[in-house]
C-alpha positions in Angstrom: -2.8 79.9 100.7 -5.7 82.5 100.4 -4.6 85.8 99.0 -1.3 84.8 97.5 -2.6 85.0 93.9 -0.2 82.6 92.5 0.1 83.2 88.7 -0.1 80.0 86.9 -0.1 81.5 83.4 -3.0 79.3 82.4 -5.7 76.8 83.5 -4.7 73.4 84.6 -6.0 70.0 83.4 -9.7 69.1 83.8 -12.7 71.1 83.4 -11.7 74.8 83.3 -13.0 77.2 86.0 -16.2 78.9 85.1 -16.6 77.3 81.7 -19.6 79.0 80.2 -22.6 77.1 79.1 -25.5 77.4 76.6 -25.4 80.1 74.0 -22.3 81.7 75.6 -20.2 78.7 74.9 -20.0 79.6 71.2 -18.8 83.1 71.9 -16.4 81.6 74.5 -14.9 79.4 72.0 -13.7 82.4 70.0 -11.7 83.7 73.0 -8.0 82.5 73.1 -7.1 83.3 76.8 -9.0 83.8 80.0 -8.1 85.3 83.3 -9.3 82.9 86.0 -10.6 84.3 89.3 -11.0 81.6 91.8 -12.7 82.2 95.3 -12.8 86.0 95.4 -14.2 87.1 98.9 -13.0 90.8 98.9 -15.6 93.0 100.8 -19.1 91.5 99.9 -18.0 89.0 97.3 -19.1 85.5 98.2 -16.5 83.1 97.0 -16.8 84.2 93.3 -15.2 82.1 90.7 -15.3 83.5 87.1 -13.4 83.5 83.9 -12.6 86.9 82.2 -11.8 86.8 78.5 -8.6 88.5 77.6 -8.3 90.7 74.5 -12.1 91.9 74.9 -14.2 94.8 76.3 -15.7 93.2 79.4 -18.4 95.0 81.4 -18.7 94.4 85.1 -22.4 95.2 86.0 -24.7 95.0 88.9 -26.8 97.3 91.0 -25.0 99.9 93.3 -23.2 97.9 96.1 -23.4 94.6 94.3 -19.7 94.0 94.4 -18.7 94.6 90.9 -16.1 97.2 91.8 -14.8 94.9 94.6 -14.1 92.2 91.9 -12.7 94.3 89.0 -10.6 96.8 90.9 -10.3 95.6 94.7 -9.4 92.1 93.6 -8.2 91.9 89.9 -6.4 95.1 89.8 -5.2 95.1 93.4 -3.6 91.6 92.9 -1.8 92.8 89.6 -0.5 95.8 91.5 0.9 93.8 94.4 2.5 91.3 92.0 4.3 94.3 90.2 5.5 95.6 93.6 6.8 92.2 94.6 9.0 92.5 91.6 10.7 95.5 92.9 13.7 95.5 95.3 12.8 95.6 99.1 14.6 99.0 99.3 12.1 100.5 96.7 9.0 98.9 98.1 9.4 100.4 101.5 8.7 103.9 99.9 5.4 102.5 98.2 2.0 102.3 99.9 0.3 99.3 98.3 -3.4 98.3 98.4 -4.6 95.9 100.8 -4.0 92.1 99.9 -7.4 91.1 98.0 -9.3 88.1 99.6 -9.0 85.5 96.7 -7.6 81.9 96.5 -5.9 82.5 93.1 -5.9 84.4 89.9 -4.4 82.7 86.9 -3.1 84.3 83.7 -3.1 87.8 85.0 -1.0 90.5 83.4 -0.2 94.0 84.0 -3.0 96.5 84.8 -3.7 100.2 84.6 -6.7 101.5 86.6 -8.7 104.7 87.0 -10.8 104.4 90.2 -13.5 106.9 90.7 -13.2 106.5 94.4 -9.8 108.3 94.3 -10.2 111.4 92.4 -7.6 114.0 93.2 -9.0 117.5 93.8 -5.7 119.0 94.9 -5.6 122.7 93.8 -2.0 121.9 92.3 -3.6 119.2 90.0 -4.6 120.5 86.7 -5.5 119.1 83.3 -1.9 119.4 82.3 -0.5 117.7 85.3 -3.0 114.9 85.1 -2.4 114.0 81.5 1.4 114.7 81.5 1.0 117.5 78.9 2.7 120.0 81.2 5.7 117.9 81.5 6.2 117.6 77.7 5.4 121.2 77.3 8.1 121.9 79.9 10.6 120.0 78.0 9.6 121.7 74.6 10.1 125.1 76.0 13.3 124.4 77.9 14.9 122.5 75.0 13.8 123.9 71.6 14.7 127.6 72.1 18.3 126.9 72.6 18.6 125.3 69.1 16.7 127.9 67.2 18.7 129.7 64.4 21.0 132.4 65.9 19.7 131.9 69.5 21.7 133.0 72.3 19.3 131.5 74.9 20.6 130.7 78.2 20.2 127.1 79.2 16.8 126.2 80.7 15.3 123.4 82.6 11.7 122.2 82.6 11.4 123.5 86.3 11.5 127.0 84.9 8.0 126.4 83.6 6.7 125.0 86.9 5.1 127.7 89.1 5.4 125.5 92.1 9.1 125.2 91.8 11.7 127.9 93.1 12.9 128.4 89.5 9.5 128.8 87.9 7.6 130.6 90.5 7.0 134.4 90.6 9.5 135.7 93.2 6.8 138.1 94.6 4.0 135.7 95.3 6.0 132.3 95.4 3.5 130.9 92.7 0.2 131.6 94.5 -0.8 134.2 92.0 -1.9 136.5 94.8 -3.0 136.5 98.5 -6.5 136.7 100.2 -7.4 139.8 101.9 -10.6 140.8 103.9 -12.8 143.0 101.6 -14.9 145.8 103.2 -17.7 145.1 100.6 -18.0 141.6 101.9 -18.2 142.7 105.5 -20.9 145.4 104.9 -23.2 144.2 102.1 -26.1 146.4 103.0 -25.2 149.8 104.1 -28.8 150.9 104.1 -29.5 148.7 107.2 -28.3 148.9 110.8 -25.0 147.2 111.6 -26.4 144.5 113.9 -29.7 144.1 111.9 -28.7 143.2 108.3 -25.9 145.5 107.2 -23.3 142.9 107.8 -23.1 139.0 107.4 -19.9 139.2 109.5 -21.5 140.9 112.5 -24.9 138.9 112.0 -23.5 135.9 113.8 -21.0 135.6 116.7 -18.1 133.8 115.1 -15.4 136.1 116.6 -14.8 137.0 120.3 -14.2 140.5 119.1 -17.8 140.9 117.8 -19.1 140.9 121.5 -17.3 144.2 122.0 -19.4 146.2 119.4 -21.8 147.7 121.8 -18.9 148.9 124.0 -17.2 150.4 121.0 -20.5 152.1 119.9 -20.9 153.5 123.5 -17.4 154.9 123.4 -18.0 156.8 120.1 -21.6 157.9 121.2 -23.1 156.0 118.3 -26.8 154.6 118.0 -26.5 151.1 116.5 -30.2 151.4 115.5 -29.3 153.8 112.7 -28.3 152.6 109.2 -24.6 151.9 108.7 -24.1 154.6 106.1 -25.5 157.4 108.4 -23.1 156.4 111.3 -20.0 158.8 111.8 -17.0 158.0 109.6 -14.7 157.6 112.6 -16.8 154.8 114.0 -17.2 153.0 110.7 -13.4 153.2 110.3 -13.0 151.7 113.7 -15.3 148.8 113.0 -13.5 147.9 109.7 -9.9 148.9 110.4 -9.8 149.0 114.3 -8.9 151.8 116.9 -5.1 151.5 116.4 -3.4 152.4 119.6 -6.6 153.8 121.2 -7.8 151.5 124.1 -11.5 151.0 124.5 -13.3 150.0 127.8 -15.0 146.7 126.8 -17.7 145.3 129.0 -19.5 142.1 128.0 -22.4 140.4 129.8 -22.4 136.6 129.5 -25.5 134.7 130.8 -24.9 131.6 133.1 -26.5 128.6 131.3 -27.4 126.9 134.6 -28.9 129.7 136.5 -30.7 133.0 135.8 -27.7 134.9 136.7 -25.1 136.4 134.5 -21.4 137.6 134.9 -19.6 140.4 133.4 -16.2 140.4 131.6 -14.4 143.8 131.6 -11.2 144.9 129.9 -9.5 147.9 128.3 -8.0 147.0 125.0 -7.6 148.2 121.5 -10.3 147.1 118.9 -8.8 145.0 116.1 -11.4 145.7 113.5 -13.2 143.3 111.3 -10.7 143.2 108.4 -7.8 142.3 110.5 -10.0 139.8 112.6 -11.1 138.0 109.5 -7.5 137.7 108.3 -6.3 136.5 111.7 -9.0 133.8 112.0 -8.5 132.8 108.4 -4.7 132.3 109.0 -5.4 130.3 112.3 -8.0 128.0 110.8 -6.6 124.4 110.6 -9.4 122.8 108.4 -10.9 123.6 105.0 -14.4 124.0 106.7 -13.1 126.4 109.2 -11.2 128.4 106.5 -14.5 128.4 104.3 -16.1 130.1 107.3 -14.0 133.1 106.9 -13.1 133.0 103.1 -16.4 134.4 102.0 -15.4 137.7 103.6 -12.3 137.7 101.5 -11.1 138.3 98.0 -8.0 137.2 96.1 -5.7 140.2 95.5 -3.9 139.6 92.3 -0.1 139.8 92.5 1.1 142.7 90.3 4.2 141.2 89.3 2.8 138.1 87.6 -0.7 139.3 86.9 -2.0 136.4 88.9 -0.3 133.6 87.0 2.0 132.6 89.7 4.7 132.0 86.9 8.2 133.6 86.8 9.7 135.8 84.1 10.9 132.8 82.0 7.5 131.3 81.5 6.0 134.6 80.7 8.5 135.7 78.1 10.2 132.7 76.2 8.1 132.2 73.1 7.4 129.3 70.6 5.0 129.2 67.8 4.4 132.9 68.7 3.1 132.2 72.3 4.8 132.0 75.7 4.3 129.0 78.0 1.8 130.8 80.1 -0.2 131.6 77.1 -0.3 128.1 75.9 -1.5 126.5 79.1 -4.2 129.2 79.2 -5.7 128.0 75.9 -8.3 125.4 75.7 -7.4 121.9 74.4 -8.9 122.5 71.0 -6.7 125.6 70.4 -3.5 124.0 71.8 -3.4 121.6 68.9 -3.3 124.5 66.4 -0.3 125.8 68.3 1.4 122.4 68.1 1.0 122.5 64.4 2.4 126.1 64.2 5.5 125.0 66.2 6.0 122.1 64.0 6.1 124.3 60.9 8.9 126.6 62.1 11.4 124.0 63.5 14.9 123.9 62.4 16.5 120.6 61.4 18.1 120.2 64.9 15.0 121.2 66.7 13.0 118.6 64.6 15.2 115.7 66.1 14.3 116.9 69.5 10.6 117.7 68.7 9.8 114.5 67.1 9.9 112.7 70.4 7.9 115.5 72.2 5.2 117.0 70.0 3.5 113.7 68.9 3.0 112.8 72.5 1.3 116.2 73.3 -0.9 115.9 70.2 -1.9 112.3 71.2 -3.0 113.5 74.6 -4.8 116.5 73.2 -6.6 114.1 70.8 -7.8 111.8 73.7 -9.0 114.9 75.7 -11.0 116.0 72.6 -12.5 112.6 72.0 -13.6 112.5 75.7 -15.5 115.7 75.4 -12.8 118.0 77.1 -11.8 120.1 74.2 -13.3 123.2 75.9 -11.1 122.9 79.1 -7.9 124.9 79.6 -4.7 123.0 80.1 -4.2 125.0 83.3 -7.8 124.3 84.7 -7.3 123.0 88.2 -9.0 119.9 89.6 -11.3 121.6 92.1 -13.0 123.6 89.3 -13.8 120.6 87.3 -17.1 118.6 87.6 -16.9 115.0 88.8 -17.4 113.7 85.3 -14.7 115.9 83.7 -12.1 114.9 86.6 -12.9 111.3 85.9 -12.4 111.6 82.1 -9.2 113.6 82.5 -7.8 110.7 84.4 -9.1 108.2 81.8 -7.2 110.2 79.1 -4.1 110.0 81.2 -4.2 106.2 81.4 -5.4 105.7 77.8 -2.5 107.9 76.4 0.0 105.0 76.5 0.9 103.0 73.3 1.3 99.8 75.3 -0.2 96.6 74.2 -1.1 93.5 76.3 -2.3 95.7 79.1 -5.5 95.3 81.2 -7.1 98.5 81.5 -9.6 98.7 84.4 -11.9 101.6 84.1 -14.4 102.6 86.8 -17.5 104.1 85.1 -15.7 105.9 82.2 -19.1 107.2 81.0 -19.7 109.0 84.2 -20.6 112.7 83.5 -21.1 112.2 79.7 -23.8 113.5 77.8 -25.4 110.9 75.3 -23.7 112.9 72.5 -20.3 112.4 74.0 -20.4 108.6 74.6 -19.8 107.5 70.9 -16.2 108.9 71.0 -15.6 107.2 74.2 -16.5 103.8 73.0 -14.3 104.3 69.9 -11.3 104.7 72.2 -12.1 101.6 73.9 -12.4 99.7 70.6 -9.0 101.0 69.6 -7.5 99.9 72.8 -9.0 96.4 72.4 -7.9 96.1 68.7 -4.5 97.2 69.7 -4.1 93.9 71.9 -5.3 95.1 75.2 -8.1 94.0 77.5 -10.6 96.5 78.7 -12.5 95.9 82.0 -15.3 98.4 82.5 -17.1 98.9 85.8 -20.2 100.3 84.1 -24.0 101.0 84.7 -24.7 102.6 81.3 -26.8 100.1 79.3 -25.7 101.8 76.1 -22.0 100.8 76.6 -22.8 97.5 78.4 -24.9 96.5 75.3 -21.8 97.1 73.0 -19.3 95.3 75.2 -18.0 91.9 74.1 -18.8 90.2 77.4 -20.7 91.0 80.5 -20.0 89.8 84.0 -23.0 90.5 86.2 -22.7 90.6 90.0 -25.7 90.5 92.4 -28.4 89.8 92.3 -28.9 92.8 94.8 -26.5 94.9 97.0 -24.6 94.5 100.2 -25.3 91.1 101.9 -27.9 90.2 99.2 -25.2 90.6 96.5 -21.7 89.5 95.9 -22.6 86.5 93.8 -22.0 85.8 90.1 -25.4 86.1 88.4 -24.2 85.5 84.9 -21.0 85.6 82.7 -21.8 85.8 79.0 -22.2 88.0 76.0 -24.7 90.9 76.3 -27.5 89.2 74.4 -27.5 86.2 76.7 -27.3 88.5 79.7 -30.5 90.3 78.5 -32.4 87.0 78.6 -31.3 85.9 82.0 -34.1 85.9 84.4 -32.0 86.8 87.6 -30.1 89.7 86.1 -31.4 93.2 86.9 -28.9 94.5 84.4 -30.4 92.3 81.7 -33.8 93.8 81.7 -32.4 97.3 81.0 -30.5 96.0 78.0 -33.9 96.3 76.3 -34.1 99.7 75.0 -37.8 100.0 75.5 -37.6 99.8 79.4 -38.2 102.9 81.3 -35.6 103.7 84.1 -37.7 106.0 86.2 -41.5 106.8 86.5 -42.9 110.0 88.0 -45.9 112.0 87.7 -44.7 115.5 86.8 -46.1 118.4 88.6 -47.4 121.3 86.5 -45.6 124.5 86.1 -47.2 128.0 85.7 -44.8 130.4 83.8 -47.1 133.3 84.7 -47.1 132.7 88.4 -44.7 134.4 90.8 -43.3 131.3 92.4 -40.1 131.4 90.8 -36.4 131.7 91.8 -34.7 134.0 89.2 -31.2 134.8 88.4 -30.2 137.7 86.3 -26.9 138.7 84.6 -25.1 135.5 85.5 -21.4 135.5 84.3 -19.1 132.9 85.6 -16.5 130.7 83.5 -18.1 130.4 80.0 -21.7 131.1 81.4 -23.3 134.2 80.1 -27.0 134.2 80.8 -29.2 137.4 81.1 -32.1 135.6 82.9 -32.8 132.0 84.1 -35.6 130.9 86.3 -36.3 127.9 88.4 -40.0 127.1 89.5 -40.3 126.8 93.2 -41.7 123.6 94.7 -40.7 121.7 91.6 -37.9 119.4 90.3 -35.7 121.3 87.7 -32.9 119.5 85.8 -30.1 121.5 84.1 -29.0 119.7 81.0 -26.4 120.1 78.3 -23.3 118.5 76.8 -20.1 118.2 78.9 -18.6 121.7 79.4 -21.7 123.5 78.5 -21.9 125.4 81.8 -24.3 123.3 83.9 -22.1 122.9 86.9 -21.0 126.5 86.7 -24.7 127.8 86.6 -25.7 125.3 89.4 -22.8 126.1 91.8 -21.3 129.4 91.1 -24.6 130.8 90.0 -27.6 129.3 91.9 -26.2 127.8 94.9 -23.8 130.9 95.6 -26.4 133.4 95.0 -28.8 131.5 97.2 -26.3 131.2 100.1 -25.2 134.7 99.9 -28.8 136.0 99.8 -29.8 134.1 102.9 -26.8 135.6 104.7 -27.7 139.1 103.5 -25.1 139.2 100.8 -24.8 139.0 97.1 -22.7 136.5 94.8 -20.0 137.9 92.6 -21.2 136.1 89.6 -24.9 137.0 89.7 -26.4 140.5 89.2 -29.6 139.9 91.0 -31.7 137.0 92.5 -35.4 137.4 93.2 -37.9 134.8 94.8 -35.6 134.0 97.8 -38.0 135.2 100.2 -39.9 132.0 99.9 -37.1 129.9 101.1 -35.4 129.5 104.4 -32.4 127.4 103.8 -30.3 125.9 101.1 -28.1 122.8 100.8 -25.7 121.6 98.3 -25.5 117.6 98.0 -22.2 116.8 96.4 -20.1 113.5 96.0 -17.3 114.6 98.3 -16.4 111.9 100.8 -18.3 112.0 104.2 -15.1 111.3 106.0 -11.6 110.2 105.3 -10.8 107.9 108.2 -12.4 104.5 109.1 -13.9 106.1 112.2 -16.5 107.9 110.0 -19.4 105.7 109.0 -23.3 106.1 108.0 -24.3 105.9 111.5 -22.0 108.7 112.8 -22.6 110.9 109.7 -26.4 110.8 109.9 -26.3 111.2 113.8 -28.1 107.7 114.1 -25.3 106.6 116.3 -26.0 109.3 118.7 -29.5 108.0 119.3 -28.2 104.4 119.5 -25.7 105.5 122.3 -28.4 107.1 124.2 -30.5 103.9 124.0 -27.8 101.9 125.4 -26.9 104.4 128.1 -30.7 104.4 129.1 -30.6 100.7 129.9 -30.6 99.5 133.6 -27.4 97.6 133.1 -25.6 100.5 131.8 -26.7 102.8 134.5 -25.8 100.1 137.1 -22.1 100.2 135.6 -22.1 104.0 135.6 -21.8 104.0 131.7 -22.9 107.1 129.7 -23.6 107.7 126.1 -20.0 108.5 125.5 -19.1 105.1 126.9 -20.7 103.5 123.8 -18.5 105.5 121.4 -15.6 103.8 119.7 -14.0 107.4 119.3 -14.0 108.2 123.1 -11.9 107.1 126.0 -13.6 105.1 128.8 -15.6 102.7 126.7 -13.5 101.9 123.7 -10.7 99.3 123.5 -7.8 101.2 124.3 -5.3 98.5 122.7 -6.7 99.3 119.2 -8.2 102.7 120.3 -11.6 101.6 119.0 -10.5 100.4 115.4 -11.0 96.8 116.1 -7.9 96.1 114.2 -4.2 96.8 114.5 -1.8 97.8 111.7 1.4 95.8 111.5 4.0 97.6 109.4 5.8 95.2 107.1 8.2 97.7 105.6 8.8 96.7 102.0 5.9 94.3 102.1 2.1 95.3 102.2 1.1 96.4 105.8 -1.0 93.9 107.4 -4.2 94.7 109.3 -4.7 92.0 112.2 -7.9 91.6 114.4 -7.3 93.2 117.9 -6.7 90.4 120.2 -7.9 92.5 123.3 -11.4 93.0 122.1 -11.5 90.4 119.3 -12.3 93.2 116.8 -15.4 94.3 118.6 -13.9 97.9 119.4 -15.2 98.1 122.9 -14.3 97.2 126.5 -15.8 94.1 128.0 -17.8 96.1 130.3 -19.5 98.0 127.5 -20.1 94.9 125.6 -22.0 93.4 128.6 -24.8 95.8 128.0 -27.5 94.8 125.6 -30.5 96.5 124.0 -33.3 94.4 122.5 -30.7 91.5 122.8 -28.0 93.2 120.9 -24.6 94.6 122.0 -23.5 97.9 120.5 -21.1 96.3 118.0 -23.9 94.1 116.8 -26.0 97.1 116.2 -23.1 98.6 114.1 -23.0 95.4 112.0 -26.7 95.7 111.2 -27.7 96.9 107.7 -30.0 99.9 107.3 -32.7 97.4 106.2 -32.2 95.3 109.3 -32.0 98.3 111.7 -35.3 99.6 110.3 -36.9 96.4 111.6 -35.0 96.1 114.8 -34.7 99.7 116.2 -38.2 101.2 116.0 -37.6 103.9 118.5 -37.0 106.8 119.3 -38.8 108.6 116.5 -35.8 110.6 115.3 -33.8 107.3 114.9 -36.5 105.6 113.0 -36.8 108.7 110.7 -33.0 108.8 110.0 -33.0 105.0 109.2 -36.0 105.3 106.9 -34.4 108.3 105.0 -31.3 106.2 104.3 -33.5 103.4 103.2 -35.6 105.7 101.0 -32.5 106.8 99.0 -31.5 103.1 98.3 -28.9 102.6 100.9 -30.6 99.9 102.8 -27.8 97.5 102.0 -25.0 99.5 103.9 -24.1 98.5 107.3 -24.5 101.3 110.0 -20.8 100.9 111.0 -19.3 100.6 107.3 -16.2 102.7 106.9 -16.6 105.9 105.0 -13.5 105.2 103.2 -15.2 102.1 101.5 -18.1 104.3 100.1 -18.4 105.4 96.5 -19.0 109.0 95.6 -22.7 108.2 94.8 -23.2 106.5 97.9 -21.7 109.4 99.9 -24.0 111.8 97.9 -27.0 109.7 98.8 -26.2 109.8 102.5 -26.2 113.6 102.2 -29.4 113.5 100.3 -30.8 111.3 103.2 -29.9 114.2 105.6 -31.5 116.7 103.3 -34.7 114.7 103.2 -34.7 114.7 107.2 -34.4 118.3 107.3 -36.8 119.0 104.3 -39.7 116.8 105.5 -39.9 118.2 109.0 -42.4 120.7 107.7 -40.9 123.6 109.7 -39.4 125.5 106.7 -39.0 125.3 103.0 -35.6 124.9 101.4 -33.7 124.7 98.2 -31.8 121.3 97.5 -29.0 121.3 94.9 -27.4 118.1 93.5 -24.7 117.8 90.8 -25.2 114.5 88.7 -27.3 112.7 91.4 -27.7 109.4 89.4 -24.1 109.2 88.5 -22.7 105.8 89.6 -26.1 104.4 89.9 -27.5 101.2 88.2 -30.8 101.9 86.3 -32.6 99.9 88.8 -31.5 102.3 91.6 -32.5 105.6 89.8 -36.1 105.1 90.8 -35.1 105.4 94.5 -33.5 108.9 93.9 -36.6 110.0 91.9 -38.9 108.8 94.9 -36.6 110.6 97.4 -36.9 113.9 95.5 -40.7 113.4 95.5 -40.6 113.2 99.3 -38.8 116.6 99.4 -41.2 118.3 96.9 -44.2 116.9 98.8 -43.0 118.9 101.8 -42.9 122.2 99.7 -39.1 122.2 99.0 -37.4 123.0 95.6 -34.9 120.6 94.0 -32.6 121.6 91.2 -30.2 119.2 89.7 -27.6 119.1 86.9 -27.7 115.8 85.1 -26.5 114.1 81.8 -28.9 111.1 82.2 -31.8 112.2 79.9 -34.0 109.3 81.1 -33.9 111.1 84.5 -34.2 114.6 83.1 -37.4 113.4 81.2 -38.9 113.0 84.7 -38.4 116.6 85.7 -41.0 119.1 85.9 -38.8 121.7 84.2 -35.7 121.6 82.2 -33.0 124.3 81.7 -30.8 123.2 78.7 -27.5 124.9 78.3 -25.1 124.8 75.4 -25.3 124.4 72.4 -21.7 123.3 72.5 -18.9 123.2 75.2 -16.4 126.0 76.3 -16.7 129.1 74.3 -19.4 127.5 72.3 -21.6 127.0 75.3 -22.6 128.8 78.3 -25.9 130.0 76.8 -29.6 129.2 77.6 -30.7 127.1 74.7 -34.0 125.7 75.7 -36.2 125.9 78.8 -39.7 124.2 79.5 -41.1 120.7 80.0 -39.6 117.8 78.5 -41.7 118.1 75.4 -40.9 121.7 75.1 -37.2 121.0 75.1 -37.5 118.1 72.8 -39.1 120.3 70.2 -36.2 122.7 70.3 -32.6 122.5 68.7 -29.4 121.1 70.0 -27.9 117.8 71.2 -30.2 117.5 74.2 -33.3 118.1 72.2 -32.3 115.4 69.6 -31.7 112.7 72.2 -34.7 113.7 74.3 -36.9 113.5 71.3 -35.8 109.9 70.6 -36.5 108.9 74.2 -40.0 110.6 74.1 -40.7 108.7 70.8 -39.8 105.3 72.0 -41.7 105.8 75.3 -38.5 105.6 77.5 -39.6 108.9 79.3 
């Protein structure tokens, strides 16, 4: 029965499944055991049958969207996870949400797995380096147990919850663990007091985002104020009313509202007290129900630190009980490399009784600290929260959490562990993988980096292309044989001399005025007096992990540009010049484009709006009285109401995995029969959603806006995606490229010039796909836009017109501007980036 995954414990008689041939046979003979996957059809996999050697480092490779993650994580790991759950009691299983059952005939000789899936990175503000790695749990035990057994101690019994600021016992009673509360700030409401209130003085009053703002002319009339005068020259009484309200004093308010359908207007009149901007901002912030809505008002607010806990959120116990000369709060505030010294200090002062307890706790903390250091996270504080970490740092923190186990015989499944790593940081990562293998484990890597793939014991290459053109087993063999395989795109990049991206660099004139310049940047570890980015050019910010690239990019450049265009100023930047040459700014990140199956590439890019209008414009639709909303699976009237437009129905199985079944009312097509009777160019609306972007470019040639949108998605290398593919199935890199496609559409209209900012744009990309992103940037630059990225891939950085190199190290040893200039200028300098870039230039790889 497909999907049951019966574990036979070995391969049956006859020819073993997927027996390697040729040069690979000799290497295979050295492998004692194999995991046999038979008939895998998960997602785009096409009946893949392959043998995976146990006790080896195995790299799963292929272009983006080829199906390698579907095989390694969504098939192998998902099956192992379900088998484990089936060993639990039905009572326990009803409280666990398992993965979907993978589509596979059988998997033989499969053991227990531990996986880190980059598609499921937790950015909850309560998640920290300490919680992700378990260090905080061990520290809580150390602080709650050891002080009681100190010589002459009269400490009251403590529990680990006393060191958890999110628990009643451990939180500050005044702020309940939050560390403070956000309050509207007058300096963020009025940013340019030298200008008139409605003409540049206030970003709050610049746009109508509050109903109370429309009453400003009536308030000005009440106080006899001329709104054309600068804010600072207006009477104090009026300025106080604008910020703090009129109290009990009622104001006659008269608001004229134009009628959209006629040339007339109607007037709203009322007598009421004016609330004031500060109270209105806080009211709307509290009422906001989504993160997007809250961010709209959060930029007018500052966090007011709790005076009782000084912003830490911890209670008295965590702030006062000491070990090794430090409180719990002081320890978690230290970076990883300094916490190890504290562990040694505690170990030296233990009593005999304390040592019996500590011997089960301190080595575990030291082991996790060592892993974080090897993975390039020595600069990060234990209390650093997940939202403030870069994607690469967050990924490696989760890797450290999984690799911290002393288990053997485990199958570790790691999704792009080199993501976000500078070339200087990759050697320690591979050492960890070798140690895991040598301890008797199997390591399965979903990986794009040729450097790591080349050093793996075995390579399983899926492809040859992406989407419908992928999902096949291209080759399963040692790296040397993969490098010689004619159909393997991965193989050609295992040759160190192959260039990953080709681009003609645009000249940069340091003496010209076409620069975006930041001065006095101070955020996290970044301390830069001056840094400049050439306008109309591609700039790459480089540096080792933790050097300050993301801080400079997001909290420095992006924050300053956004605030400047809104008439304000970013907290972390002293001054920004050159912004008058830009009209807009957009940040292209790797956050999901949607968290429900209803979101897809077509809806995100607005392509589906144009598709629905095409269908609504047909004679058949008009005859049935169907509108464009009738062709939306999210709207009543056109969608199938039995499945509410999902095409599938969820059957809850309680202690078994829930089962998705095809909707029998619409046969999985998501729409009513009346809607499906309408065709456009011979296709129904569900058939259009099933098209890949490449197919849609050929089939849907009009209108112009739709064709432009489809070509933009194709240009960033997403031609293999289906228009209706669920957003929950997209990787972070695919989501980022969809956002890049939207930026390209905006930036190539020629109406205005913008700044496009990206963090690690080629993360998660196969080397064969990097050129697509480079070409996409070229389209933006050709229209006069400016592109600034932070990136570890020095093959990509070498293509940039200008490089800003941060460092030289991480944490307190970084945050400075080390080198800037062209690729050759930076390569001639000092530091890790210069050394690796110099090697690439010498070998002709950039």
